[in-house]
All heavy atoms as an XYZ file, in Angstrom:
777
protein
N      50.997    -16.102     39.429
C      50.308    -15.790     38.242
C      48.812    -15.758     38.583
O      48.300    -16.714     39.056
C      50.597    -16.729     37.093
C      49.914    -16.395     35.815
S      50.467    -17.569     34.552
C      49.246    -17.169     33.305
N      48.124    -14.713     38.188
C      46.713    -14.619     38.452
C      45.889    -15.243     37.322
O      46.203    -15.092     36.170
C      46.337    -13.136     38.618
C      44.989    -12.922     39.218
C      44.789    -11.547     39.742
O      45.735    -10.752     39.716
O      43.643    -11.263     40.081
N      44.836    -15.906     37.662
C      43.951    -16.552     36.680
C      43.164    -15.502     35.932
O      42.723    -14.522     36.506
C      42.963    -17.463     37.425
O      43.714    -18.386     38.246
C      42.144    -18.253     36.403
N      43.014    -15.674     34.657
C      42.217    -14.744     33.824
C      40.807    -14.626     34.343
O      40.192    -15.632     34.587
C      42.197    -15.171     32.399
C      41.545    -14.193     31.470
C      41.754    -14.510     30.016
C      41.193    -13.419     29.191
N      41.702    -13.479     27.807
N      40.353    -13.429     34.518
C      38.935    -13.171     35.082
C      38.080    -12.833     33.903
O      38.489    -12.097     33.012
C      39.028    -12.054     36.089
C      39.936    -12.379     37.274
C      39.343    -13.373     38.197
O      38.201    -13.256     38.646
N      40.102    -14.400     38.493
N      36.805    -13.247     33.988
C      35.842    -12.983     32.893
C      34.514    -12.595     33.465
O      34.131    -13.066     34.567
C      35.671    -14.313     32.070
C      36.954    -14.806     31.433
C      36.906    -16.259     31.105
C      37.220    -14.036     30.151
N      33.779    -11.777     32.741
C      32.469    -11.326     33.156
C      31.369    -11.999     32.306
O      31.564    -12.363     31.171
C      32.314     -9.759     32.944
C      33.106     -8.940     33.834
C      34.431     -8.500     33.533
C      32.536     -8.415     35.051
C      35.143     -7.731     34.418
C      33.207     -7.614     35.902
C      34.551     -7.251     35.575
O      35.257     -6.451     36.358
N      30.150    -12.201     32.910
C      29.027    -12.720     32.184
C      28.491    -11.706     31.109
O      27.941    -12.152     30.087
C      27.891    -13.069     33.082
C      27.995    -14.432     33.717
C      28.178    -14.587     35.030
C      27.850    -15.539     32.909
C      28.287    -15.858     35.607
C      27.887    -16.796     33.444
C      28.133    -16.962     34.849
N      28.660    -10.423     31.353
C      28.155     -9.427     30.427
C      28.977     -8.158     30.535
O      29.781     -8.022     31.451
C      26.683     -9.128     30.650
O      26.555     -8.193     31.702
N      28.820     -7.244     29.634
C      29.518     -5.994     29.593
C      29.044     -5.082     30.725
O      29.564     -4.020     30.873
C      29.416     -5.331     28.242
N      27.969     -5.486     31.457
C      27.387     -4.629     32.490
C      27.483     -5.231     33.897
O      26.810     -4.764     34.808
C      25.922     -4.324     32.112
C      25.794     -3.749     30.748
N      26.292     -2.501     30.374
C      25.300     -4.303     29.643
C      25.996     -2.306     29.067
N      25.425     -3.432     28.632
N      28.244     -6.334     34.052
C      28.420     -6.957     35.290
C      29.324     -6.252     36.313
O      30.179     -5.472     35.859
C      28.994     -8.404     35.099
C      28.070     -9.394     34.522
C      26.946     -9.782     35.501
O      27.206    -10.022     36.667
O      25.779     -9.856     35.046
N      29.187     -6.492     37.585
C      30.037     -5.897     38.641
C      31.093     -6.918     39.057
O      32.142     -6.580     39.573
C      29.217     -5.471     39.794
C      28.396     -4.310     39.520
O      28.852     -3.439     38.645
O      27.323     -4.151     40.156
N      30.777     -8.248     38.948
C      31.686     -9.291     39.448
C      32.211    -10.136     38.283
O      31.501    -10.474     37.335
C      30.947    -10.195     40.438
C      30.365     -9.465     41.669
C      29.565    -10.464     42.443
C      31.444     -8.931     42.502
N      33.505    -10.459     38.394
C      34.092    -11.353     37.429
C      34.588    -12.629     38.096
O      34.839    -12.604     39.299
C      35.198    -10.653     36.644
S      36.537     -9.997     37.685
N      34.747    -13.696     37.362
C      35.174    -14.977     37.869
C      36.205    -15.626     36.993
O      36.238    -15.339     35.750
C      33.949    -15.933     37.939
C      32.767    -15.352     38.739
C      31.746    -14.638     38.118
C      32.731    -15.515     40.093
C      30.730    -14.098     38.849
C      31.722    -14.958     40.858
C      30.693    -14.232     40.219
O      29.660    -13.729     40.940
N      37.007    -16.593     37.542
C      38.002    -17.241     36.734
C      37.346    -18.188     35.658
O      36.173    -18.567     35.830
C      38.824    -18.098     37.715
C      38.278    -17.741     38.998
C      37.056    -16.944     38.952
N      38.075    -18.483     34.608
C      37.582    -19.321     33.492
C      37.044    -20.680     34.081
O      36.031    -21.136     33.636
C      38.694    -19.549     32.467
C      38.288    -20.435     31.325
C      37.100    -19.854     30.522
C      39.507    -20.588     30.373
N      37.768    -21.267     34.955
C      37.326    -22.547     35.501
C      35.915    -22.471     36.204
O      35.182    -23.391     36.074
C      38.355    -23.088     36.540
C      39.644    -23.576     35.902
O      39.674    -23.828     34.648
O      40.666    -23.690     36.627
N      35.652    -21.365     36.798
C      34.350    -21.173     37.438
C      33.261    -21.119     36.417
O      32.229    -21.774     36.540
C      34.320    -19.801     38.253
C      33.108    -19.643     39.055
C      32.948    -20.002     40.342
C      31.894    -19.049     38.584
N      31.667    -19.587     40.730
C      31.017    -19.018     39.704
C      31.442    -18.475     37.433
C      29.757    -18.562     39.601
C      30.160    -18.006     37.327
C      29.327    -17.999     38.412
N      33.547    -20.422     35.292
C      32.549    -20.396     34.164
C      32.327    -21.769     33.511
O      31.206    -22.090     33.216
C      33.028    -19.334     33.127
C      32.903    -17.951     33.530
N      31.720    -17.279     33.639
C      33.846    -17.050     33.910
C      31.907    -16.001     34.083
N      33.213    -15.929     34.217
N      33.400    -22.511     33.372
C      33.274    -23.844     32.803
C      32.439    -24.756     33.720
O      31.647    -25.473     33.224
C      34.657    -24.514     32.541
C      35.406    -23.875     31.427
C      36.740    -24.532     31.201
C      37.445    -23.941     29.976
N      38.790    -24.567     29.754
N      32.608    -24.642     34.995
C      31.806    -25.420     35.918
C      30.343    -24.984     35.837
O      29.429    -25.787     35.843
C      32.369    -25.222     37.392
C      31.663    -26.086     38.370
C      32.307    -25.942     39.816
O      33.535    -25.857     39.922
O      31.523    -25.940     40.731
N      30.144    -23.708     35.769
C      28.790    -23.135     35.595
C      28.082    -23.722     34.343
O      26.934    -24.130     34.356
C      28.814    -21.615     35.526
C      27.523    -20.958     35.193
C      26.605    -20.641     36.190
C      27.212    -20.624     33.871
C      25.401    -20.089     35.910
C      26.048    -20.036     33.552
C      25.139    -19.729     34.569
O      23.912    -19.140     34.308
N      28.858    -23.763     33.220
C      28.362    -24.341     32.020
C      27.975    -25.755     32.154
O      26.866    -26.174     31.701
C      29.370    -24.144     30.887
C      29.627    -22.720     30.463
S      31.001    -22.556     29.333
C      30.292    -23.324     27.823
N      28.811    -26.534     32.815
C      28.523    -27.982     33.034
C      27.302    -28.163     33.894
O      26.433    -29.021     33.596
N      27.150    -27.370     34.961
C      25.965    -27.423     35.872
C      24.682    -27.094     35.178
O      23.607    -27.502     35.602
C      26.221    -26.603     37.094
C      27.280    -27.111     38.002
C      27.637    -26.117     39.136
O      27.068    -25.033     39.132
O      28.449    -26.530     39.984
N      24.735    -26.203     34.185
C      23.564    -25.706     33.479
C      23.374    -26.212     32.135
O      22.517    -25.746     31.404
C      23.620    -24.139     33.526
C      23.470    -23.560     34.919
O      22.382    -23.565     35.492
N      24.590    -23.188     35.532
N      24.114    -27.237     31.736
C      24.006    -27.849     30.431
C      24.274    -26.948     29.202
O      23.680    -27.158     28.192
N      25.163    -25.999     29.404
C      25.510    -25.078     28.319
C      26.699    -25.577     27.501
O      27.682    -26.049     28.085
C      25.867    -23.713     28.896
C      24.758    -23.035     29.684
C      25.257    -21.744     30.317
C      23.532    -22.736     28.820
N      26.656    -25.495     26.187
C      27.726    -25.892     25.362
C      28.681    -24.777     24.946
O      29.811    -24.906     24.617
C      27.243    -26.675     24.140
C      26.506    -27.881     24.456
C      26.305    -28.770     23.270
C      25.559    -30.000     23.541
N      26.137    -30.961     24.440
N      28.082    -23.510     24.940
C      28.838    -22.312     24.571
C      28.384    -21.156     25.502
O      27.275    -21.177     25.962
C      28.606    -22.012     23.165
N      29.290    -20.239     25.754
C      29.055    -19.022     26.571
C      29.771    -17.898     26.143
O      30.994    -17.957     25.870
C      29.323    -19.415     28.043
C      28.913    -18.448     29.151
C      27.383    -18.284     29.200
C      29.426    -18.904     30.489
N      29.140    -16.725     25.988
C      29.755    -15.498     25.606
C      30.235    -14.826     26.876
O      29.402    -14.589     27.833
C      28.755    -14.599     24.892
C      29.405    -13.339     24.321
C      28.377    -12.321     23.812
C      27.699    -12.765     22.540
N      26.859    -11.668     21.987
N      31.502    -14.428     26.956
C      32.072    -13.817     28.159
C      32.950    -12.600     27.758
O      33.495    -12.526     26.687
C      32.962    -14.821     28.921
C      32.253    -16.011     29.430
C      33.276    -17.045     29.935
C      31.270    -15.687     30.527
N      33.061    -11.633     28.725
C      33.854    -10.439     28.522
C      35.077    -10.480     29.457
O      34.939    -10.651     30.615
C      33.055     -9.190     28.846
C      32.129     -8.788     27.786
C      32.269     -7.777     26.865
C      30.871     -9.359     27.387
N      31.243     -7.664     25.976
C      30.381     -8.732     26.332
C      30.164    -10.508     27.910
C      29.184     -9.009     25.696
C      28.954    -10.806     27.277
C      28.474    -10.107     26.199
N      36.298    -10.495     28.862
C      37.533    -10.480     29.675
C      37.518     -9.205     30.575
O      37.022     -8.148     30.230
C      38.631    -10.408     28.679
C      38.044    -10.843     27.308
C      36.604    -10.442     27.432
N      38.153     -9.374     31.703
C      38.305     -8.235     32.651
C      39.600     -7.486     32.256
O      40.614     -8.058     31.964
C      38.411     -8.770     34.119
N      39.469     -6.152     32.293
C      40.639     -5.335     32.021
C      40.924     -4.529     33.348
O      39.952     -4.080     34.026
C      40.517     -4.433     30.809
C      39.409     -3.411     30.936
C      39.351     -2.565     29.686
C      38.241     -1.520     29.768
N      38.152     -0.685     28.542
N      42.180     -4.288     33.639
C      42.524     -3.487     34.821
C      42.279     -2.016     34.553
O      42.536     -1.484     33.497
C      43.980     -3.738     35.180
C      44.176     -5.175     35.608
C      44.523     -2.740     36.249
C      45.641     -5.542     35.903
N      41.680     -1.389     35.566
C      41.359      0.022     35.529
C      42.313      0.767     36.496
O      42.341      0.442     37.674
C      39.891      0.294     35.968
C      39.588      1.785     35.952
C      38.968     -0.466     35.078
N      43.091      1.716     36.030
C      43.967      2.515     36.854
C      43.184      3.676     37.407
O      42.604      4.476     36.683
C      45.175      3.022     36.076
C      46.043      1.923     35.434
C      47.153      2.580     34.619
C      46.602      1.033     36.501
N      43.008      3.624     38.748
C      42.206      4.663     39.410
C      42.729      4.857     40.831
O      43.725      4.263     41.238
C      40.711      4.265     39.390
O      40.512      3.168     40.329
N      42.019      5.632     41.622
C      42.349      5.845     43.009
C      41.650      4.825     43.903
O      41.631      5.046     45.168
C      42.011      7.267     43.432
O      40.626      7.479     43.301
N      41.172      3.738     43.347
C      40.434      2.699     44.179
C      41.185      1.371     44.051
O      41.972      1.153     43.079
C      39.009      2.552     43.669
C      38.219      3.812     43.903
C      38.055      4.806     42.904
C      37.722      4.182     45.196
C      37.358      5.953     43.084
C      37.000      5.326     45.362
C      36.861      6.219     44.317
O      36.158      7.397     44.497
N      40.863      0.443     44.938
C      41.373     -0.952     44.857
C      40.235     -1.867     45.334
O      39.269     -1.470     45.875
C      42.613     -1.083     45.763
C      42.330     -0.980     47.274
C      42.103     -2.172     47.945
C      42.212      0.239     47.914
C      41.786     -2.102     49.355
C      41.929      0.301     49.247
C      41.740     -0.876     49.949
N      40.416     -3.141     45.094
C      39.520     -4.163     45.548
C      40.158     -5.011     46.630
O      41.272     -5.448     46.445
C      39.117     -5.090     44.359
C      38.185     -6.183     44.764
C      36.851     -5.858     45.069
C      38.583     -7.491     44.936
C      35.987     -6.873     45.473
C      37.788     -8.479     45.288
C      36.390     -8.195     45.565
N      39.559     -5.116     47.725
C      40.007     -5.989     48.885
C      39.394     -7.347     48.734
O      38.150     -7.456     48.884
C      39.641     -5.353     50.208
S      40.146     -6.407     51.648
N      40.195     -8.410     48.478
C      39.679     -9.744     48.376
C      39.135    -10.269     49.728
O      38.232    -11.073     49.730
C      40.710    -10.697     47.849
C      40.945    -10.531     46.405
C      41.790    -11.681     45.837
O      42.837    -12.055     46.408
N      41.325    -12.276     44.769
N      39.722     -9.834     50.828
C      39.315    -10.293     52.131
C      37.855     -9.862     52.427
O      37.018    -10.647     52.824
C      40.233     -9.847     53.262
C      39.820    -10.269     54.618
N      40.098    -11.559     55.067
C      39.208     -9.601     55.594
C      39.605    -11.626     56.256
N      39.051    -10.490     56.633
N      37.639     -8.589     52.265
C      36.288     -8.013     52.607
C      35.365     -7.924     51.416
O      34.204     -7.637     51.514
C      36.463     -6.570     53.135
C      37.099     -6.550     54.473
C      38.358     -6.089     54.723
C      36.403     -7.082     55.610
C      38.951     -6.056     55.878
C      37.026     -7.023     56.900
C      38.265     -6.548     57.036
N      35.924     -8.367     50.172
C      35.173     -8.324     48.967
C      34.468     -6.993     48.767
O      33.264     -6.861     48.548
C      34.176     -9.461     48.839
C      34.814    -10.830     48.891
C      33.889    -11.971     48.701
O      32.644    -11.751     48.745
O      34.360    -13.076     48.594
N      35.324     -5.919     48.856
C      34.774     -4.559     48.799
C      35.825     -3.649     48.081
O      37.036     -3.966     48.075
C      34.522     -4.045     50.198
N      35.320     -2.558     47.548
C      36.161     -1.524     46.992
C      36.563     -0.545     48.046
O      35.761     -0.168     48.899
C      35.349     -0.784     45.827
C      34.909     -1.743     44.731
C      36.150      0.366     45.294
C      36.019     -2.280     43.848
N      37.767     -0.121     48.013
C      38.333      0.846     48.948
C      39.075      1.931     48.203
O      39.457      1.779     47.049
N      39.312      3.007     48.905
C      40.137      4.070     48.334
C      41.586      3.870     48.673
O      41.912      3.517     49.763
C      39.639      5.410     48.870
C      40.114      6.563     48.054
C      39.325      7.873     48.324
O      38.393      7.806     49.123
O      39.729      8.864     47.735
N      42.465      4.068     47.706
C      43.913      3.819     47.938
C      44.356      4.722     49.091
O      43.918      5.824     49.273
C      44.735      4.182     46.697
C      44.526      3.178     45.575
C      45.430      3.427     44.402
C      45.284      2.342     43.369
N      46.013      2.564     42.160
N      45.208      4.114     49.979
C      45.644      4.801     51.149
C      44.973      4.399     52.432
O      45.389      4.697     53.486
N      43.824      3.636     52.221
C      43.117      3.145     53.412
C      43.408      1.723     53.724
O      42.909      1.204     54.689
C      41.541      3.279     53.182
O      41.201      2.476     52.038
C      41.153      4.700     52.968
N      44.294      1.106     52.940
C      44.682     -0.254     53.166
C      46.084     -0.246     53.885
O      46.991      0.411     53.366
C      44.771     -1.027     51.812
S      45.349     -2.736     52.000
N      46.194     -0.976     55.001
C      47.424     -0.912     55.691
C      47.336     -1.486     57.088
O      46.408     -2.183     57.403
N      48.268     -1.166     57.940
C      48.367     -1.663     59.245
C      47.118     -1.401     60.155
O      46.924     -2.143     61.089
C      49.628     -1.161     60.010
C      50.924     -1.664     59.349
C      52.133     -1.251     60.035
C      53.410     -1.775     59.364
N      54.596     -1.271     59.958
N      46.418     -0.352     59.805
C      45.205     -0.062     60.595
C      44.105     -1.080     60.397
O      43.106     -1.099     61.150
C      44.670      1.381     60.307
C      44.079      1.598     58.935
C      45.125      1.889     57.856
O      46.304      1.730     58.031
N      44.697      2.299     56.630
N      44.152     -1.900     59.293
C      43.134     -2.933     59.024
C      43.491     -4.212     59.763
O      44.598     -4.664     59.791
C      43.121     -3.169     57.539
S      41.964     -4.414     57.024
N      42.424     -4.811     60.373
C      42.664     -6.062     61.124
C      42.925     -7.248     60.244
O      43.341     -8.298     60.674
C      41.547     -6.366     62.072
C      40.175     -6.535     61.415
O      40.094     -6.439     60.204
N      39.192     -6.728     62.205
N      42.685     -7.140     58.923
C      42.925     -8.218     57.979
C      44.233     -7.983     57.217
O      44.543     -8.818     56.331
C      41.753     -8.310     56.965
N      44.931     -6.949     57.500
C      46.233     -6.672     56.822
C      47.212     -7.805     56.984
O      47.525     -8.222     58.095
C      46.845     -5.353     57.362
C      48.209     -5.009     56.826
C      48.368     -4.619     55.500
C      49.295     -5.036     57.679
C      49.660     -4.309     55.020
C      50.524     -4.671     57.201
C      50.693     -4.319     55.915
O      51.941     -3.962     55.437
N      47.712     -8.308     55.811
C      48.779     -9.303     55.814
C      49.736     -8.945     54.661
O      49.421     -9.152     53.503
C      48.177    -10.723     55.570
C      47.302    -11.204     56.711
C      46.776    -12.552     56.381
O      47.270    -13.299     55.584
N      45.647    -12.920     57.055
N      50.905     -8.435     54.971
C      51.833     -8.045     53.940
C      52.276     -9.209     53.101
O      52.487    -10.312     53.615
C      53.008     -7.388     54.688
C      52.817     -7.736     56.108
C      51.389     -8.169     56.312
N      52.356     -8.964     51.796
C      52.781    -10.071     50.859
C      54.165    -10.675     51.205
O      54.397    -11.828     51.039
C      52.785     -9.557     49.431
C      51.377     -9.299     48.878
C      51.382     -8.842     47.435
N      50.049     -8.507     47.102
C      49.748     -7.977     45.908
N      50.706     -7.687     45.044
N      48.510     -7.689     45.597
N      55.103     -9.762     51.648
C      56.391    -10.261     51.895
C      56.580    -10.729     53.371
O      57.664    -11.089     53.826
C      57.448     -9.246     51.576
C      57.351     -7.982     52.462
O      56.555     -7.956     53.410
N      58.193     -6.970     52.202
N      55.499    -10.672     54.139
C      55.508    -11.106     55.546
C      56.031    -10.081     56.499
O      56.044    -10.305     57.710
N      56.485     -8.890     56.067
C      57.036     -7.922     56.879
C      56.324     -6.596     56.897
O      55.775     -6.093     57.882
C      58.533     -7.638     56.560
C      59.403     -8.840     56.750
C      60.791     -8.570     56.282
C      61.659     -9.820     56.305
N      62.975     -9.612     55.707
N      56.230     -5.987     55.660
C      55.568     -4.739     55.512
C      55.236     -4.520     54.049
O      55.641     -5.347     53.206
C      56.442     -3.578     55.980
O      57.624     -3.528     55.120
N      54.466     -3.516     53.692
C      54.187     -3.264     52.264
C      52.721     -3.611     51.925
O      51.840     -3.689     52.763
N      52.576     -3.869     50.659
C      51.265     -4.079     50.149
C      50.620     -5.388     50.692
O      51.327     -6.384     50.900
C      51.259     -4.124     48.603
C      49.902     -3.976     48.013
C      51.950     -5.314     48.076
C      49.911     -3.590     46.554
N      49.335     -5.312     50.978
C      48.640     -6.441     51.576
C      48.352     -7.512     50.517
O      48.126     -7.219     49.349
C      47.287     -5.916     52.150
S      46.231     -7.196     52.897
N      48.302     -8.786     50.990
C      48.072     -9.826     50.057
C      46.621     -9.864     49.538
O      46.309    -10.508     48.517
C      48.430    -11.184     50.618
C      47.403    -11.711     51.671
C      47.816    -13.090     52.097
C      46.688    -13.763     52.881
N      47.010    -15.168     53.168
N      45.721     -9.110     50.123
C      44.318     -9.073     49.725
C      44.044     -7.970     48.724
O      42.998     -7.848     48.195
C      43.374     -8.810     50.943
C      43.574     -9.892     52.030
N      43.283    -11.215     51.851
C      43.998     -9.777     53.290
C      43.559    -11.860     52.910
N      43.976    -11.019     53.815
N      45.016     -7.063     48.536
C      44.931     -5.896     47.641
C      44.945     -6.331     46.142
O      45.792     -6.980     45.742
C      46.088     -4.972     47.934
C      46.117     -3.680     47.105
C      45.605     -2.511     47.628
C      46.664     -3.645     45.816
C      45.662     -1.293     46.854
C      46.756     -2.534     45.092
C      46.191     -1.353     45.626
O      46.275     -0.189     44.858
N      43.926     -5.870     45.420
C      43.865     -6.103     43.971
C      43.479     -4.808     43.275
O      42.722     -4.006     43.794
C      42.865     -7.194     43.583
C      43.179     -8.596     44.211
C      44.401     -9.153     43.492
N      44.686    -10.477     44.015
C      45.464    -10.809     45.008
N      45.993     -9.815     45.757
N      45.697    -11.994     45.360
N      43.978     -4.707     42.030
C      43.557     -3.528     41.256
C      42.116     -3.731     40.817
O      41.620     -4.880     40.717
C      44.452     -3.385     40.009
C      45.853     -3.026     40.372
C      46.758     -3.036     39.215
O      46.699     -3.832     38.353
N      47.604     -1.942     39.091
N      41.391     -2.610     40.551
C      39.979     -2.724     40.093
C      39.922     -3.108     38.647
O      40.887     -2.819     37.892
C      39.200     -1.449     40.383
O      39.892     -0.391     39.808
C      39.067     -1.135     41.834
N      38.838     -3.747     38.264
C      38.662     -4.238     36.894
C      37.327     -3.782     36.358
O      36.383     -3.476     37.111
C      38.778     -5.713     36.860
C      40.132     -6.245     37.238
C      40.123     -7.737     37.091
N      41.543     -8.210     37.046
C      42.094     -8.779     38.094
N      41.457     -9.064     39.124
N      43.381     -9.131     37.993
N      37.196     -3.927     35.080
C      35.934     -3.703     34.428
C      35.887     -4.524     33.138
O      36.889     -4.982     32.652
C      35.637     -2.230     34.067
C      36.576     -1.688     32.978
C      36.347     -0.214     32.738
O      35.832      0.554     33.559
O      36.734      0.195     31.609
N      34.690     -4.820     32.628
C      34.627     -5.674     31.375
C      35.299     -4.904     30.172
O      35.185     -3.705     30.058
C      33.127     -5.752     31.135
C      32.483     -5.491     32.426
C      33.414     -4.530     33.115
N      35.999     -5.737     29.415
C      36.673     -5.188     28.214
C      35.534     -4.889     27.131
O      34.389     -5.293     27.273
C      37.648     -6.213     27.608
N      35.906     -4.161     26.141
C      34.983     -3.811     25.046
C      34.626     -5.029     24.128
O      33.535     -5.061     23.561
C      35.532     -2.711     24.196
C      35.693     -1.429     24.977
O      34.979     -1.199     25.950
O      36.672     -0.695     24.692
N      35.506     -5.960     24.034
C      35.329     -7.169     23.229
C      34.856     -8.333     24.061
O      35.056     -8.376     25.289
C      36.600     -7.499     22.481
C      37.702     -7.770     23.425
O      37.872     -7.086     24.407
N      38.512     -8.797     23.144
N      34.290     -9.352     23.450
C      33.880    -10.575     24.119
C      34.543    -11.788     23.470
O      35.051    -11.689     22.345
C      32.345    -10.753     24.161
C      31.727    -10.841     22.813
C      31.631    -12.138     22.212
C      31.257     -9.754     22.168
C      31.042    -12.257     20.927
C      30.670     -9.901     20.912
C      30.568    -11.112     20.314
N      34.503    -12.856     24.235
C      34.997    -14.181     23.717
C      33.853    -15.207     23.874
O      32.969    -14.983     24.726
C      36.289    -14.649     24.426
C      35.993    -14.855     25.891
C      37.410    -13.696     24.165
C      37.186    -15.555     26.632
N      33.910    -16.250     23.090
C      32.953    -17.346     23.257
C      33.742    -18.588     23.600
O      34.723    -18.927     22.890
C      32.141    -17.545     21.937
C      31.340    -16.268     21.618
C      31.292    -18.797     22.097
C      30.569    -16.328     20.341
N      33.379    -19.213     24.692
C      34.021    -20.436     25.066
C      33.080    -21.619     24.816
O      31.846    -21.491     24.964
C      34.577    -20.453     26.545
C      33.392    -20.252     27.558
C      35.603    -19.413     26.770
C      33.828    -20.465     28.946
N      33.634    -22.699     24.418
C      32.877    -23.909     24.146
C      33.411    -25.080     24.914
O      34.582    -25.204     25.148
C      33.007    -24.292     22.596
C      32.482    -23.175     21.721
O      31.266    -22.959     21.728
N      33.374    -22.566     20.929
N      32.471    -25.949     25.390
C      32.906    -27.201     26.032
C      32.212    -28.388     25.358
O      31.239    -28.250     24.714
C      32.695    -27.204     27.559
C      31.259    -26.921     27.905
C      33.593    -26.189     28.212
C      30.963    -27.148     29.410
């Protein structure tokens, strides 16, 4: 199960898990924080967690030196993730 990802604003490029945001709040003395949930975008692109980069579908596979199939034999790489963008709505978390 993947951890819910959240953005700092509706215009961010990077999203982080809720625990990361809570740690950020503690380190910066924040009691509340407005965040935008990440929504999956269906497109011809993907995000590679290993290289932390966007790639075009069809370029991920055995030709990559970081390729590691999820099932240990063949198929989709364990670093492959769908692309995301901030949702239209926001949430406020409190600690």
